[in-house]
Biotite code that builds the C-alpha atoms (Angstrom):
import biotite.structure as struc

atoms = struc.array([
    struc.Atom([26.610, 8.417, 45.294], chain_id="A", res_id=1, res_name="MET", atom_name="CA", element="C"),
    struc.Atom([23.786, 10.271, 43.488], chain_id="A", res_id=2, res_name="ASP", atom_name="CA", element="C"),
    struc.Atom([21.532, 12.868, 45.141], chain_id="A", res_id=3, res_name="ASP", atom_name="CA", element="C"),
    struc.Atom([18.709, 10.414, 45.844], chain_id="A", res_id=4, res_name="LEU", atom_name="CA", element="C"),
    struc.Atom([21.097, 7.915, 47.437], chain_id="A", res_id=5, res_name="SER", atom_name="CA", element="C"),
    struc.Atom([22.577, 10.680, 49.590], chain_id="A", res_id=6, res_name="GLN", atom_name="CA", element="C"),
    struc.Atom([19.088, 11.777, 50.623], chain_id="A", res_id=7, res_name="THR", atom_name="CA", element="C"),
    struc.Atom([18.123, 8.213, 51.517], chain_id="A", res_id=8, res_name="GLU", atom_name="CA", element="C"),
    struc.Atom([21.344, 7.663, 53.482], chain_id="A", res_id=9, res_name="ALA", atom_name="CA", element="C"),
    struc.Atom([20.945, 10.900, 55.445], chain_id="A", res_id=10, res_name="ALA", atom_name="CA", element="C"),
    struc.Atom([17.313, 10.172, 56.257], chain_id="A", res_id=11, res_name="LEU", atom_name="CA", element="C"),
    struc.Atom([18.260, 6.653, 57.323], chain_id="A", res_id=12, res_name="GLY", atom_name="CA", element="C"),
    struc.Atom([20.874, 7.965, 59.732], chain_id="A", res_id=13, res_name="LEU", atom_name="CA", element="C"),
    struc.Atom([18.330, 10.372, 61.146], chain_id="A", res_id=14, res_name="GLY", atom_name="CA", element="C"),
    struc.Atom([15.781, 7.598, 61.618], chain_id="A", res_id=15, res_name="PHE", atom_name="CA", element="C"),
    struc.Atom([18.351, 5.508, 63.491], chain_id="A", res_id=16, res_name="ALA", atom_name="CA", element="C"),
    struc.Atom([19.278, 8.456, 65.704], chain_id="A", res_id=17, res_name="ARG", atom_name="CA", element="C"),
    struc.Atom([15.678, 9.266, 66.680], chain_id="A", res_id=18, res_name="HIS", atom_name="CA", element="C"),
    struc.Atom([14.603, 5.682, 67.280], chain_id="A", res_id=19, res_name="LEU", atom_name="CA", element="C"),
    struc.Atom([17.752, 4.851, 69.253], chain_id="A", res_id=20, res_name="SER", atom_name="CA", element="C"),
    struc.Atom([17.198, 7.918, 71.424], chain_id="A", res_id=21, res_name="ALA", atom_name="CA", element="C"),
    struc.Atom([13.927, 6.360, 72.586], chain_id="A", res_id=22, res_name="ILE", atom_name="CA", element="C"),
    struc.Atom([15.066, 2.718, 72.717], chain_id="A", res_id=23, res_name="ASP", atom_name="CA", element="C"),
    struc.Atom([18.785, 2.542, 73.379], chain_id="A", res_id=24, res_name="SER", atom_name="CA", element="C"),
    struc.Atom([18.661, -1.281, 73.323], chain_id="A", res_id=25, res_name="ASP", atom_name="CA", element="C"),
    struc.Atom([17.487, -1.580, 69.725], chain_id="A", res_id=26, res_name="ILE", atom_name="CA", element="C"),
    struc.Atom([19.921, -3.460, 67.498], chain_id="A", res_id=27, res_name="LYS", atom_name="CA", element="C"),
    struc.Atom([21.313, -1.859, 64.339], chain_id="A", res_id=28, res_name="SER", atom_name="CA", element="C"),
    struc.Atom([19.941, -4.732, 62.227], chain_id="A", res_id=29, res_name="ALA", atom_name="CA", element="C"),
    struc.Atom([16.455, -4.004, 63.547], chain_id="A", res_id=30, res_name="GLU", atom_name="CA", element="C"),
    struc.Atom([16.809, -0.293, 62.823], chain_id="A", res_id=31, res_name="VAL", atom_name="CA", element="C"),
    struc.Atom([18.047, -1.058, 59.302], chain_id="A", res_id=32, res_name="ASN", atom_name="CA", element="C"),
    struc.Atom([15.131, -3.394, 58.622], chain_id="A", res_id=33, res_name="ALA", atom_name="CA", element="C"),
    struc.Atom([12.623, -0.772, 59.766], chain_id="A", res_id=34, res_name="LEU", atom_name="CA", element="C"),
    struc.Atom([14.316, 1.927, 57.691], chain_id="A", res_id=35, res_name="TRP", atom_name="CA", element="C"),
    struc.Atom([14.501, -0.228, 54.552], chain_id="A", res_id=36, res_name="GLN", atom_name="CA", element="C"),
    struc.Atom([10.765, -0.827, 54.847], chain_id="A", res_id=37, res_name="ASP", atom_name="CA", element="C"),
    struc.Atom([10.145, 2.936, 55.028], chain_id="A", res_id=38, res_name="ILE", atom_name="CA", element="C"),
    struc.Atom([12.550, 3.793, 52.191], chain_id="A", res_id=39, res_name="ALA", atom_name="CA", element="C"),
    struc.Atom([11.136, 1.106, 49.892], chain_id="A", res_id=40, res_name="THR", atom_name="CA", element="C"),
    struc.Atom([7.628, 2.471, 50.351], chain_id="A", res_id=41, res_name="ARG", atom_name="CA", element="C"),
    struc.Atom([8.587, 6.120, 49.804], chain_id="A", res_id=42, res_name="TYR", atom_name="CA", element="C"),
    struc.Atom([10.453, 5.040, 46.635], chain_id="A", res_id=43, res_name="ASN", atom_name="CA", element="C"),
    struc.Atom([7.371, 3.425, 45.057], chain_id="A", res_id=44, res_name="GLU", atom_name="CA", element="C"),
    struc.Atom([6.969, 4.227, 41.355], chain_id="A", res_id=45, res_name="ALA", atom_name="CA", element="C"),
    struc.Atom([3.408, 5.527, 41.878], chain_id="A", res_id=46, res_name="THR", atom_name="CA", element="C"),
    struc.Atom([4.726, 8.414, 43.973], chain_id="A", res_id=47, res_name="ARG", atom_name="CA", element="C"),
    struc.Atom([5.801, 11.784, 42.656], chain_id="A", res_id=48, res_name="ALA", atom_name="CA", element="C"),
    struc.Atom([5.316, 14.086, 45.643], chain_id="A", res_id=49, res_name="TYR", atom_name="CA", element="C"),
    struc.Atom([5.045, 11.752, 48.656], chain_id="A", res_id=50, res_name="HIS", atom_name="CA", element="C"),
    struc.Atom([8.625, 10.583, 48.219], chain_id="A", res_id=51, res_name="THR", atom_name="CA", element="C"),
    struc.Atom([11.892, 10.697, 50.157], chain_id="A", res_id=52, res_name="LEU", atom_name="CA", element="C"),
    struc.Atom([12.286, 14.247, 48.806], chain_id="A", res_id=53, res_name="ARG", atom_name="CA", element="C"),
    struc.Atom([9.139, 15.151, 50.726], chain_id="A", res_id=54, res_name="HIS", atom_name="CA", element="C"),
    struc.Atom([10.674, 13.683, 53.884], chain_id="A", res_id=55, res_name="LEU", atom_name="CA", element="C"),
    struc.Atom([13.888, 15.594, 53.181], chain_id="A", res_id=56, res_name="GLN", atom_name="CA", element="C"),
    struc.Atom([11.920, 18.846, 52.923], chain_id="A", res_id=57, res_name="GLN", atom_name="CA", element="C"),
    struc.Atom([10.091, 18.083, 56.177], chain_id="A", res_id=58, res_name="LEU", atom_name="CA", element="C"),
    struc.Atom([13.303, 17.359, 58.051], chain_id="A", res_id=59, res_name="PHE", atom_name="CA", element="C"),
    struc.Atom([14.831, 20.596, 56.801], chain_id="A", res_id=60, res_name="ALA", atom_name="CA", element="C"),
    struc.Atom([11.884, 22.228, 58.582], chain_id="A", res_id=61, res_name="GLN", atom_name="CA", element="C"),
    struc.Atom([12.317, 19.935, 61.582], chain_id="A", res_id=62, res_name="PHE", atom_name="CA", element="C"),
    struc.Atom([15.917, 21.092, 62.068], chain_id="A", res_id=63, res_name="GLU", atom_name="CA", element="C"),
    struc.Atom([14.682, 24.686, 62.323], chain_id="A", res_id=64, res_name="GLN", atom_name="CA", element="C"),
    struc.Atom([12.030, 24.000, 64.977], chain_id="A", res_id=65, res_name="VAL", atom_name="CA", element="C"),
    struc.Atom([13.280, 20.950, 66.925], chain_id="A", res_id=66, res_name="LYS", atom_name="CA", element="C"),
    struc.Atom([14.378, 23.148, 69.831], chain_id="A", res_id=67, res_name="HIS", atom_name="CA", element="C"),
    struc.Atom([10.724, 24.198, 70.210], chain_id="A", res_id=68, res_name="LYS", atom_name="CA", element="C"),
    struc.Atom([9.473, 20.603, 70.518], chain_id="A", res_id=69, res_name="LEU", atom_name="CA", element="C"),
    struc.Atom([8.870, 18.815, 73.816], chain_id="A", res_id=70, res_name="TYR", atom_name="CA", element="C"),
    struc.Atom([9.249, 15.329, 72.308], chain_id="A", res_id=71, res_name="GLU", atom_name="CA", element="C"),
    struc.Atom([11.319, 15.833, 69.137], chain_id="A", res_id=72, res_name="PRO", atom_name="CA", element="C"),
    struc.Atom([12.119, 12.132, 68.674], chain_id="A", res_id=73, res_name="HIS", atom_name="CA", element="C"),
    struc.Atom([8.433, 11.169, 68.728], chain_id="A", res_id=74, res_name="ILE", atom_name="CA", element="C"),
    struc.Atom([7.564, 13.946, 66.275], chain_id="A", res_id=75, res_name="ILE", atom_name="CA", element="C"),
    struc.Atom([10.413, 12.797, 64.014], chain_id="A", res_id=76, res_name="ALA", atom_name="CA", element="C"),
    struc.Atom([9.124, 9.213, 63.983], chain_id="A", res_id=77, res_name="LEU", atom_name="CA", element="C"),
    struc.Atom([5.614, 10.473, 63.195], chain_id="A", res_id=78, res_name="ALA", atom_name="CA", element="C"),
    struc.Atom([7.064, 12.394, 60.235], chain_id="A", res_id=79, res_name="LEU", atom_name="CA", element="C"),
    struc.Atom([8.874, 9.311, 58.947], chain_id="A", res_id=80, res_name="TYR", atom_name="CA", element="C"),
    struc.Atom([5.712, 7.218, 59.056], chain_id="A", res_id=81, res_name="TYR", atom_name="CA", element="C"),
    struc.Atom([3.015, 9.765, 58.175], chain_id="A", res_id=82, res_name="HIS", atom_name="CA", element="C"),
    struc.Atom([2.961, 8.866, 54.442], chain_id="A", res_id=83, res_name="ASP", atom_name="CA", element="C"),
    struc.Atom([4.504, 5.397, 54.663], chain_id="A", res_id=84, res_name="VAL", atom_name="CA", element="C"),
    struc.Atom([1.356, 3.976, 53.030], chain_id="A", res_id=85, res_name="ILE", atom_name="CA", element="C"),
    struc.Atom([0.300, 6.038, 50.033], chain_id="A", res_id=86, res_name="TYR", atom_name="CA", element="C"),
    struc.Atom([-2.055, 4.948, 47.278], chain_id="A", res_id=87, res_name="ASN", atom_name="CA", element="C"),
    struc.Atom([-3.421, 7.876, 45.207], chain_id="A", res_id=88, res_name="PRO", atom_name="CA", element="C"),
    struc.Atom([-6.672, 5.962, 44.596], chain_id="A", res_id=89, res_name="THR", atom_name="CA", element="C"),
    struc.Atom([-7.275, 5.339, 48.308], chain_id="A", res_id=90, res_name="SER", atom_name="CA", element="C"),
    struc.Atom([-9.047, 7.565, 50.841], chain_id="A", res_id=91, res_name="THR", atom_name="CA", element="C"),
    struc.Atom([-7.623, 6.006, 54.015], chain_id="A", res_id=92, res_name="ASN", atom_name="CA", element="C"),
    struc.Atom([-3.859, 6.370, 53.547], chain_id="A", res_id=93, res_name="ASN", atom_name="CA", element="C"),
    struc.Atom([-3.426, 8.114, 56.893], chain_id="A", res_id=94, res_name="GLU", atom_name="CA", element="C"),
    struc.Atom([-5.238, 5.360, 58.770], chain_id="A", res_id=95, res_name="GLN", atom_name="CA", element="C"),
    struc.Atom([-3.168, 2.669, 57.065], chain_id="A", res_id=96, res_name="LYS", atom_name="CA", element="C"),
    struc.Atom([0.043, 4.627, 57.716], chain_id="A", res_id=97, res_name="SER", atom_name="CA", element="C"),
    struc.Atom([-0.883, 5.008, 61.382], chain_id="A", res_id=98, res_name="ALA", atom_name="CA", element="C"),
    struc.Atom([-1.603, 1.289, 61.681], chain_id="A", res_id=99, res_name="GLU", atom_name="CA", element="C"),
    struc.Atom([1.653, 0.421, 59.937], chain_id="A", res_id=100, res_name="HIS", atom_name="CA", element="C"),
    struc.Atom([3.606, 2.715, 62.285], chain_id="A", res_id=101, res_name="ALA", atom_name="CA", element="C"),
    struc.Atom([2.101, 1.088, 65.373], chain_id="A", res_id=102, res_name="VAL", atom_name="CA", element="C"),
    struc.Atom([2.792, -2.386, 64.023], chain_id="A", res_id=103, res_name="GLU", atom_name="CA", element="C"),
    struc.Atom([6.401, -1.496, 63.184], chain_id="A", res_id=104, res_name="ALA", atom_name="CA", element="C"),
    struc.Atom([7.216, 0.395, 66.380], chain_id="A", res_id=105, res_name="LEU", atom_name="CA", element="C"),
    struc.Atom([5.252, -1.534, 69.022], chain_id="A", res_id=106, res_name="SER", atom_name="CA", element="C"),
    struc.Atom([8.278, -3.692, 69.883], chain_id="A", res_id=107, res_name="HIS", atom_name="CA", element="C"),
    struc.Atom([10.397, -0.632, 70.680], chain_id="A", res_id=108, res_name="TYR", atom_name="CA", element="C"),
    struc.Atom([8.051, 2.062, 72.030], chain_id="A", res_id=109, res_name="LEU", atom_name="CA", element="C"),
    struc.Atom([5.495, 2.087, 74.825], chain_id="A", res_id=110, res_name="SER", atom_name="CA", element="C"),
    struc.Atom([1.791, 1.646, 74.080], chain_id="A", res_id=111, res_name="VAL", atom_name="CA", element="C"),
    struc.Atom([1.243, 5.322, 74.923], chain_id="A", res_id=112, res_name="GLU", atom_name="CA", element="C"),
    struc.Atom([4.002, 6.450, 72.546], chain_id="A", res_id=113, res_name="GLN", atom_name="CA", element="C"),
    struc.Atom([2.604, 4.306, 69.723], chain_id="A", res_id=114, res_name="CYS", atom_name="CA", element="C"),
    struc.Atom([-0.902, 5.645, 70.308], chain_id="A", res_id=115, res_name="GLN", atom_name="CA", element="C"),
    struc.Atom([0.407, 9.205, 70.245], chain_id="A", res_id=116, res_name="TYR", atom_name="CA", element="C"),
    struc.Atom([2.265, 8.641, 66.950], chain_id="A", res_id=117, res_name="ILE", atom_name="CA", element="C"),
    struc.Atom([-0.870, 7.054, 65.504], chain_id="A", res_id=118, res_name="SER", atom_name="CA", element="C"),
    struc.Atom([-2.949, 10.073, 66.576], chain_id="A", res_id=119, res_name="ALA", atom_name="CA", element="C"),
    struc.Atom([-0.400, 12.482, 65.068], chain_id="A", res_id=120, res_name="LEU", atom_name="CA", element="C"),
    struc.Atom([-0.494, 10.675, 61.724], chain_id="A", res_id=121, res_name="ILE", atom_name="CA", element="C"),
    struc.Atom([-4.301, 10.654, 61.706], chain_id="A", res_id=122, res_name="MET", atom_name="CA", element="C"),
    struc.Atom([-4.303, 14.433, 62.248], chain_id="A", res_id=123, res_name="MET", atom_name="CA", element="C"),
    struc.Atom([-2.504, 14.907, 58.931], chain_id="A", res_id=124, res_name="THR", atom_name="CA", element="C"),
    struc.Atom([-5.697, 13.750, 57.188], chain_id="A", res_id=125, res_name="ALA", atom_name="CA", element="C"),
    struc.Atom([-7.586, 16.949, 58.036], chain_id="A", res_id=126, res_name="ASN", atom_name="CA", element="C"),
    struc.Atom([-4.908, 19.091, 59.713], chain_id="A", res_id=127, res_name="HIS", atom_name="CA", element="C"),
    struc.Atom([-7.084, 19.583, 62.769], chain_id="A", res_id=128, res_name="GLN", atom_name="CA", element="C"),
    struc.Atom([-5.885, 19.118, 66.350], chain_id="A", res_id=129, res_name="LEU", atom_name="CA", element="C"),
    struc.Atom([-7.841, 16.204, 67.800], chain_id="A", res_id=130, res_name="ASP", atom_name="CA", element="C"),
    struc.Atom([-8.459, 15.273, 71.420], chain_id="A", res_id=131, res_name="GLU", atom_name="CA", element="C"),
    struc.Atom([-5.104, 16.174, 72.926], chain_id="A", res_id=132, res_name="LEU", atom_name="CA", element="C"),
    struc.Atom([-5.438, 17.358, 76.505], chain_id="A", res_id=133, res_name="ALA", atom_name="CA", element="C"),
    struc.Atom([-1.734, 17.809, 77.208], chain_id="A", res_id=134, res_name="ASN", atom_name="CA", element="C"),
    struc.Atom([-0.623, 21.348, 76.191], chain_id="A", res_id=135, res_name="PRO", atom_name="CA", element="C"),
    struc.Atom([2.886, 20.101, 75.339], chain_id="A", res_id=136, res_name="ASN", atom_name="CA", element="C"),
    struc.Atom([1.425, 17.506, 72.961], chain_id="A", res_id=137, res_name="LYS", atom_name="CA", element="C"),
    struc.Atom([-0.865, 20.136, 71.432], chain_id="A", res_id=138, res_name="ILE", atom_name="CA", element="C"),
    struc.Atom([2.160, 22.349, 70.778], chain_id="A", res_id=139, res_name="SER", atom_name="CA", element="C"),
    struc.Atom([4.178, 19.519, 69.225], chain_id="A", res_id=140, res_name="ASP", atom_name="CA", element="C"),
    struc.Atom([1.247, 18.381, 67.087], chain_id="A", res_id=141, res_name="ALA", atom_name="CA", element="C"),
    struc.Atom([0.788, 21.955, 65.845], chain_id="A", res_id=142, res_name="SER", atom_name="CA", element="C"),
    struc.Atom([4.386, 22.076, 64.669], chain_id="A", res_id=143, res_name="TYR", atom_name="CA", element="C"),
    struc.Atom([4.063, 18.704, 62.957], chain_id="A", res_id=144, res_name="LEU", atom_name="CA", element="C"),
    struc.Atom([0.952, 19.795, 61.046], chain_id="A", res_id=145, res_name="LEU", atom_name="CA", element="C"),
    struc.Atom([2.565, 23.092, 60.083], chain_id="A", res_id=146, res_name="ASP", atom_name="CA", element="C"),
    struc.Atom([5.679, 21.296, 58.836], chain_id="A", res_id=147, res_name="MET", atom_name="CA", element="C"),
    struc.Atom([3.452, 19.083, 56.692], chain_id="A", res_id=148, res_name="ASP", atom_name="CA", element="C"),
    struc.Atom([1.848, 22.169, 55.115], chain_id="A", res_id=149, res_name="LEU", atom_name="CA", element="C"),
    struc.Atom([5.066, 24.175, 54.854], chain_id="A", res_id=150, res_name="SER", atom_name="CA", element="C"),
    struc.Atom([5.317, 23.477, 51.108], chain_id="A", res_id=151, res_name="VAL", atom_name="CA", element="C"),
    struc.Atom([2.303, 25.746, 50.602], chain_id="A", res_id=152, res_name="LEU", atom_name="CA", element="C"),
    struc.Atom([4.431, 28.681, 51.725], chain_id="A", res_id=153, res_name="GLY", atom_name="CA", element="C"),
    struc.Atom([7.437, 27.836, 49.553], chain_id="A", res_id=154, res_name="ALA", atom_name="CA", element="C"),
    struc.Atom([8.675, 30.112, 46.778], chain_id="A", res_id=155, res_name="SER", atom_name="CA", element="C"),
    struc.Atom([6.461, 30.065, 43.697], chain_id="A", res_id=156, res_name="TRP", atom_name="CA", element="C"),
    struc.Atom([8.908, 27.920, 41.619], chain_id="A", res_id=157, res_name="PRO", atom_name="CA", element="C"),
    struc.Atom([9.039, 25.328, 44.429], chain_id="A", res_id=158, res_name="GLU", atom_name="CA", element="C"),
    struc.Atom([5.284, 25.466, 44.864], chain_id="A", res_id=159, res_name="TYR", atom_name="CA", element="C"),
    struc.Atom([4.793, 24.975, 41.141], chain_id="A", res_id=160, res_name="LYS", atom_name="CA", element="C"),
    struc.Atom([6.992, 21.835, 41.241], chain_id="A", res_id=161, res_name="GLN", atom_name="CA", element="C"),
    struc.Atom([4.849, 20.587, 44.127], chain_id="A", res_id=162, res_name="TYR", atom_name="CA", element="C"),
    struc.Atom([1.647, 21.073, 42.107], chain_id="A", res_id=163, res_name="THR", atom_name="CA", element="C"),
    struc.Atom([3.135, 19.209, 39.136], chain_id="A", res_id=164, res_name="LYS", atom_name="CA", element="C"),
    struc.Atom([4.113, 16.297, 41.364], chain_id="A", res_id=165, res_name="ALA", atom_name="CA", element="C"),
    struc.Atom([0.634, 16.140, 42.917], chain_id="A", res_id=166, res_name="VAL", atom_name="CA", element="C"),
    struc.Atom([-0.962, 16.147, 39.472], chain_id="A", res_id=167, res_name="ARG", atom_name="CA", element="C"),
    struc.Atom([1.400, 13.329, 38.431], chain_id="A", res_id=168, res_name="GLN", atom_name="CA", element="C"),
    struc.Atom([0.219, 11.229, 41.363], chain_id="A", res_id=169, res_name="GLU", atom_name="CA", element="C"),
    struc.Atom([-3.358, 11.788, 40.228], chain_id="A", res_id=170, res_name="TYR", atom_name="CA", element="C"),
    struc.Atom([-2.669, 11.150, 36.553], chain_id="A", res_id=171, res_name="SER", atom_name="CA", element="C"),
    struc.Atom([-5.400, 8.472, 36.629], chain_id="A", res_id=172, res_name="HIS", atom_name="CA", element="C"),
    struc.Atom([-7.965, 11.258, 37.152], chain_id="A", res_id=173, res_name="VAL", atom_name="CA", element="C"),
    struc.Atom([-9.202, 13.110, 34.006], chain_id="A", res_id=174, res_name="PRO", atom_name="CA", element="C"),
    struc.Atom([-7.934, 16.698, 33.883], chain_id="A", res_id=175, res_name="LEU", atom_name="CA", element="C"),
    struc.Atom([-11.365, 18.331, 34.228], chain_id="A", res_id=176, res_name="THR", atom_name="CA", element="C"),
    struc.Atom([-12.226, 16.212, 37.253], chain_id="A", res_id=177, res_name="ASP", atom_name="CA", element="C"),
    struc.Atom([-8.807, 16.833, 38.758], chain_id="A", res_id=178, res_name="TYR", atom_name="CA", element="C"),
    struc.Atom([-9.139, 20.614, 38.391], chain_id="A", res_id=179, res_name="CYS", atom_name="CA", element="C"),
    struc.Atom([-12.592, 20.551, 40.004], chain_id="A", res_id=180, res_name="THR", atom_name="CA", element="C"),
    struc.Atom([-11.388, 18.452, 42.924], chain_id="A", res_id=181, res_name="GLY", atom_name="CA", element="C"),
    struc.Atom([-8.165, 20.369, 43.404], chain_id="A", res_id=182, res_name="ARG", atom_name="CA", element="C"),
    struc.Atom([-9.997, 23.714, 43.381], chain_id="A", res_id=183, res_name="MET", atom_name="CA", element="C"),
    struc.Atom([-12.345, 22.418, 46.073], chain_id="A", res_id=184, res_name="ALA", atom_name="CA", element="C"),
    struc.Atom([-9.379, 21.417, 48.239], chain_id="A", res_id=185, res_name="VAL", atom_name="CA", element="C"),
    struc.Atom([-7.650, 24.763, 47.746], chain_id="A", res_id=186, res_name="LEU", atom_name="CA", element="C"),
    struc.Atom([-10.787, 26.798, 48.426], chain_id="A", res_id=187, res_name="ASN", atom_name="CA", element="C"),
    struc.Atom([-11.275, 24.730, 51.563], chain_id="A", res_id=188, res_name="GLY", atom_name="CA", element="C"),
    struc.Atom([-7.788, 25.698, 52.693], chain_id="A", res_id=189, res_name="LEU", atom_name="CA", element="C"),
    struc.Atom([-8.391, 29.390, 52.002], chain_id="A", res_id=190, res_name="LEU", atom_name="CA", element="C"),
    struc.Atom([-11.578, 29.237, 54.067], chain_id="A", res_id=191, res_name="ALA", atom_name="CA", element="C"),
    struc.Atom([-9.561, 28.504, 57.222], chain_id="A", res_id=192, res_name="HIS", atom_name="CA", element="C"),
    struc.Atom([-8.923, 31.670, 59.273], chain_id="A", res_id=193, res_name="PRO", atom_name="CA", element="C"),
    struc.Atom([-5.297, 30.503, 59.592], chain_id="A", res_id=194, res_name="LYS", atom_name="CA", element="C"),
    struc.Atom([-3.459, 27.912, 57.511], chain_id="A", res_id=195, res_name="LEU", atom_name="CA", element="C"),
    struc.Atom([-0.743, 27.585, 60.149], chain_id="A", res_id=196, res_name="TYR", atom_name="CA", element="C"),
    struc.Atom([-1.345, 26.786, 63.811], chain_id="A", res_id=197, res_name="LEU", atom_name="CA", element="C"),
    struc.Atom([1.940, 28.047, 65.262], chain_id="A", res_id=198, res_name="THR", atom_name="CA", element="C"),
    struc.Atom([3.071, 31.654, 65.355], chain_id="A", res_id=199, res_name="ASN", atom_name="CA", element="C"),
    struc.Atom([6.429, 30.549, 63.953], chain_id="A", res_id=200, res_name="TYR", atom_name="CA", element="C"),
    struc.Atom([4.933, 29.287, 60.678], chain_id="A", res_id=201, res_name="TYR", atom_name="CA", element="C"),
    struc.Atom([2.087, 31.777, 60.533], chain_id="A", res_id=202, res_name="TYR", atom_name="CA", element="C"),
    struc.Atom([4.474, 34.720, 60.602], chain_id="A", res_id=203, res_name="GLU", atom_name="CA", element="C"),
    struc.Atom([6.862, 33.202, 58.042], chain_id="A", res_id=204, res_name="ARG", atom_name="CA", element="C"),
    struc.Atom([4.614, 31.417, 55.546], chain_id="A", res_id=205, res_name="LEU", atom_name="CA", element="C"),
    struc.Atom([0.939, 32.406, 55.848], chain_id="A", res_id=206, res_name="GLU", atom_name="CA", element="C"),
    struc.Atom([0.954, 35.271, 53.344], chain_id="A", res_id=207, res_name="MET", atom_name="CA", element="C"),
    struc.Atom([3.101, 33.431, 50.766], chain_id="A", res_id=208, res_name="GLN", atom_name="CA", element="C"),
    struc.Atom([0.958, 30.294, 51.107], chain_id="A", res_id=209, res_name="ALA", atom_name="CA", element="C"),
    struc.Atom([-2.278, 32.184, 50.463], chain_id="A", res_id=210, res_name="ARG", atom_name="CA", element="C"),
    struc.Atom([-0.731, 33.946, 47.471], chain_id="A", res_id=211, res_name="ASP", atom_name="CA", element="C"),
    struc.Atom([0.449, 30.605, 46.049], chain_id="A", res_id=212, res_name="ASN", atom_name="CA", element="C"),
    struc.Atom([-2.963, 28.987, 46.502], chain_id="A", res_id=213, res_name="ILE", atom_name="CA", element="C"),
    struc.Atom([-4.762, 31.901, 44.841], chain_id="A", res_id=214, res_name="LYS", atom_name="CA", element="C"),
    struc.Atom([-2.281, 31.781, 41.961], chain_id="A", res_id=215, res_name="ARG", atom_name="CA", element="C"),
    struc.Atom([-2.829, 28.063, 41.479], chain_id="A", res_id=216, res_name="GLU", atom_name="CA", element="C"),
    struc.Atom([-6.610, 28.550, 41.569], chain_id="A", res_id=217, res_name="LEU", atom_name="CA", element="C"),
    struc.Atom([-6.289, 31.131, 38.761], chain_id="A", res_id=218, res_name="THR", atom_name="CA", element="C"),
    struc.Atom([-4.294, 28.634, 36.665], chain_id="A", res_id=219, res_name="LEU", atom_name="CA", element="C"),
    struc.Atom([-6.754, 25.801, 37.336], chain_id="A", res_id=220, res_name="LEU", atom_name="CA", element="C"),
    struc.Atom([-9.698, 27.992, 36.315], chain_id="A", res_id=221, res_name="ALA", atom_name="CA", element="C"),
    struc.Atom([-8.056, 29.102, 33.059], chain_id="A", res_id=222, res_name="ALA", atom_name="CA", element="C"),
])
């Protein structure tokens, strides 16, 4: 079994574990069908960053912080579905991913759980906490958003691979236009007082993330 197959198999087992923890009556055939739908989408040829490797990286983070989460199984399902729809030429991937998650999970989760997962996925569009009154949900959402941005605080070689993959996904955009757009995104990130919402990620990754972003901006401007 090659590395990608092992990654897919491990992620599939994790998906089954988290979904079954919420709905113990779900049949294995139903779990497999849901997982195959997710895996097929993350394996699309148009993807270079938003792939199963991205999910693998997120769940490596998840394993480190799951004991801090109030509803770890819900957060895990939100992670699995947050990029399930991804078209580099589209501006509403998060909305479509949220809708797809609700459609896929509505037979197995409560309406409230589906709405919460949808809200979590929508937050990944702007990485802002939206309209959550429950402090436990605010905490969990903060960890989810920080996990999604954890790549920014990776080592420089890992970060550089991330930037190459993102550029590959936007290969349809002329280089000059890409650099202009990417610089705007990065400067927008630097303008935030804090990139990370939780103390856990702020203390570990904030400084490295800002250094990486500034380094990429220098390369883009060259």
